[in-house]
N, C-alpha and C positions, 0 to 999 in steps of 0.2 A: 562119387567116389572112384568109379572106374576112370573117369577123365583125369582126376588128380593123380591116380596111380600111374597112368600113362605118361603124364608130364614128368613125374619123378624119375621115370626110367629113361627119359631122353637125356642126351648129353648136354653139357653146357656150351654155349655159343663160343667158338674159337675167336680169339682176338689177337691181333698183331701186337707185339711188345712195343713199348715206347721207343726203344732204340730203332726198331725196324721202321716205325712210322716217321721218326725224325730224320733218319738217313734217306728214306724214300722221298719224303717231301722236299728236303733241302736239295738233294741231287737232281731230282726231277725238275724243280723250278730253275735251278742253275743251268742245267744242260739244255732244257727246252727253251729257256729265255735267250740264251746265247745262240742257240740254233735257229730259232724263229727270226731273231734280229739279223743274223748273218745271211740266212737264205733270202730274206726279203731284200737285203742290200744287193745280193747277187742278181736277183731278178731286175731290180731298178737300174743298176749300172749298165746292164746289157741292153735293156730296152731303151734307155734314155740316151745312150752314146752310140753314134753311128759307127765309129771305128771299133767298137766292141762287138758289133753285130756280125760275128763270124759263124761258120757252120759248127765249129767245136763249141763255141759259147752258147749256141742255141741248145745243144745237148746238155750243157751245164745248167741252163735255165730249167730244162725239163727235169733234171736231177734235183735242182733246188726246190721246184714245185712238189716233187714226190717226197722229198725230205720234210717239207712243211706239212704235207698231209700226214706223214707218220708222226711227227711231233705233236700235231694238234689232235689227231685221232687216237694215238696210243699213249703219249706221254702225259698229257693233261688229265684225261679220265682216270689214269692210274693213281693220281694224287688223291682223288676223292674215294676211290675204291679201297685203298689201303687203310683208310680211317673208318669208313662205314661200308655198308653193303652197296650193291648196284643201285644208283639213284636215277638212271636215265631211262628206265622203262624198256619195254620190248622194242619200240621203234629205235631208241638210242642204241640198244644192243646190236640190232641188225645193221644199222647204218654205220656205226663206229667200227664194227668188225669188217664191214665191206671196205671202208676207207683205209683201214689199217693194211689190209692185204693189197689194196690198189696201190698205195704209196710204196709198199715194199717191192712189189713186182715191177712197177714203173721204174724205180731206182735201178734195179738190176738190168732192165732192158736198156735204160739210158746209158749205163756204163758199157754195155755191149755195143751200143750204137756209136759212142764216141771213140771206142777202141778201134772199131772197124774203120771209122772215118780217118783216124790217125794213120792206120796202116795204108789205106789208099792214098792219102795225101803224101806220105813219105816214100812208099815203095812203088807207087804208080803215079808219079807226079803229073804226067801228061793226061791220064784219065781223070785225075783229081780236078782238073780245070772244069770238067763238065759234070762230074759226079758230086764232088764235095762243095756244093753251093748252099747258100742260105735257104733258098726256096725249096730245094730237095730235102734239106735237113728239117724244115718245118713240116713237110709232108710225111717224112718218116716219123717224126715226133707225134703227129696226129694219129698215124696208124698204130704206134705203140700204145698211146692212151686209149684208143678205141678197142684194140685187142685186149688189153688188160682189164678194161672196164667190163667187157663182155665175159672174159674169163672168170672174173671175181663175182659175177652175179650169183653163182652157186651158193655163196655164203649167206644170201638172203634166206635160203631154205635149210641151212645147216646149223644155225645157232638159235638159241632161245633163252629166256630168263627162267632160272630154276630157283624154287623156294625150298629152303631147308628149315624145318621147325626144330627149335631147341627149347630147353626148359626155361630159358630166360629171354626168348625172343625169336624172331624170324629173320633169316639171312637170305637176301636175294642176290644171285650171281648171274652173270652173262656167260653161258657155257654151251655145251653140246646139246643138240636136240635129240640125237639118237645115240646108240652105243659108240663108245670111243674107238672100238676096233674097226668100225666102218670108215673112219677117217684116215686110216693108214694109207690107202692108195692116193688120196688127195695130198697128204703130207709128202709122200715120196715123189709125186709128180711135181709139187712145188719145189722140193729140194733139188730135183734134177733140172727142171727148166730154168729156175731163177737163182740157182747157186752154182751147181756143178757146171752146167753148160757155159754160163758167162765166164767162169774162172778158166775153164779149158780154152775157150776162144781167146781170152785175154792173154793167157800164157803163151799160146802159139803165136799170136799176132805180135805181141811185144818182143818175143824172141826174134821174129823176122825183122821188126823195126830196128832192134839193137844191132843186128847184123849189117843193116844198111848204114846206120848212123855211125857206128864205132869201128867197123871193119873195112868197109869199102872206102878207098881213098878218093879224093876229088880228082877230076881229070887234070892231067899235067899240061895239056895243050891249050889251056885257057889263058887269056890275057890277065894282067895283074888286076885290072879293074873288075873284070867278070869273076875272077877268083875270089876277090874280097866280097863280092855280092853273094856268091855261093857259100862262102864261109859264114857270112852273117845269117843267111837263111838256115843253114844247118845248125848254127848255134841256137837260133830261136826255136827250131824244131826240137832240138835236144831238151831245152828248158821246158817246153810245153809237154813233151812226152814224159819227162821225169815227173812233172806235177800230176799228170793223169795216172801214171803208174803208181804213185803214192796213194791216190784215191782208190785204185783197184786193190792194192795190198791191204789197206785199212778195211775196205769192204769185206775182204776174205777173212781177216783176223777177227773183226768185231762181230761178224755174223756167225762165226764158227761155234761159239758156245751154245747159242740158241738152236742152230740147225742140228748140232750133235745131240743136244738134249731131246729134241723132237724125235730123231731117229731112234735113240736109245729107248725112250719111253714108249715107242710103238711096240717094243718087244717085252717090256717089263710090266709086271702086274703084281703089286700096285706100282704106278709110275713114281719116278724119283722127283719129289717136289720139295726139296729143301728150300726154306724161305730165303736164306741169304744167297744161295746159288741162283735162284730165280730172279732175285733182285739184281745180281751181277749180270745175268743175261739181258735183262731189260735195260740196264744202264749202258751196256755195250751197244745195243740197238739204237738208243737215243743218241749216244755219242757218235755213232756212224752217221746219223742224220744231221748232226750239229757241227762236225769237225771240218767238212769240206770248205766252207768259206774261209776258215782259218788257214787251211792249206793254200788256197788261192792267194790270200793276202801275203803269206810267207814266201811263196815260190814264184809268183807272177808279178813283175813290176807294173804291167798294165792294170791288173786288177787292184793292186795296191794304190796306184795313182787315182784310179776311178773311185775307189772307196773314199779316199781323202777328199776328192772333189764333191762327192755326195754329202759327206759330213759337213764340209764347209758351206754348201748350199743350204743344208738344213739349219745350220747355226745362223746364217744370214737371214733366212726366212723367219726364224724364231725371233731374232732381234728386231726385225721390222714389225712383226705382229705385236710384240710386247712393248714397243716404243710408245710413250704417252703422246697423244695427239694434241700437243699444246704449242708446237712450234709456230704454227700459222698465226694463232691468236697473240702469242707473245711478240712476234715480229710486228704485228699490226699495232699493238699497244706501244711498242718502242717508237714506231713511226709517228704516232699521234703525239707522244710526249716530246719528240724532237721538234715537231712543228710548233708545239706550244712554247718551247724554250726559245725558239728562234723568232718568235713573233715580236714585233716592235710596238711599244705602247704609243698610241697616238691620242693626245688629249683632244677633247671636243673643242671646236672653235666657237668662241663667243660671238 
């Protein structure tokens, strides 16, 4: 009787409405599907094409890998969690949380890296010949991934699966291991290192780049041929810089709702957890990880041509694989029939 009385006093298990489930699943599948396909294409076109293997593109590959990590570790598990409780267990909770923060932090570091590389390439062109190289870019990317991998190890000890018993069932969630207030220094450190600092650095460096590209005139003592070469290089630099600046602006805008929510909830008790606003914040994060390949395709002729070549190669390979293997036998049969038709009848001699 005591047990039955206790069950009756428990609340009913909260469930997301059908509207929330439908919107979450459809948007997550759409955004994550487009993002995964696009970022895989970015990695393939840079790795497979020698003329695409530049220092800037190496950083874009690192950014694409980080975005893939976010989409796979944050986007896809969210689909199952909105319908049911956490189904991946303790190991999944720890590993998925680690990969989420790893992808998020690597993406912001990659943005800072290619912004710095663009500044050196444009504002210090002589030093750039020795600094902005592919080999150095690969070393910097390796250091970024190693640093963020070590930095995010703390999440192995900060999350756990939590069970909540309701009158009509048990809900398992992946959440905090200790009190929520103890996470405030970590969130503020993340907010500073991986959002504020990259945006401040990007704002300063792109301001210096703009001054060089748009204010400083070309030298007047150059010959006509050298002047045209300098104009072509400057035009190319302007196009690349605009594309990367768009990536940075979208990073700032799409991450702002979530970062702001984390800071505000650090001071609010209880925290603001409106379902639709949380969904909006998540979709902004997924969009940030999915939109970059679309920007490259829209603003870079080289990437657009490389994407087209990759799609053509895939279609050609698919047609070869699906082609029925009967040509050799049909040709052999035609040859035999031709020999039979050309044969001359010779009667036996008596």
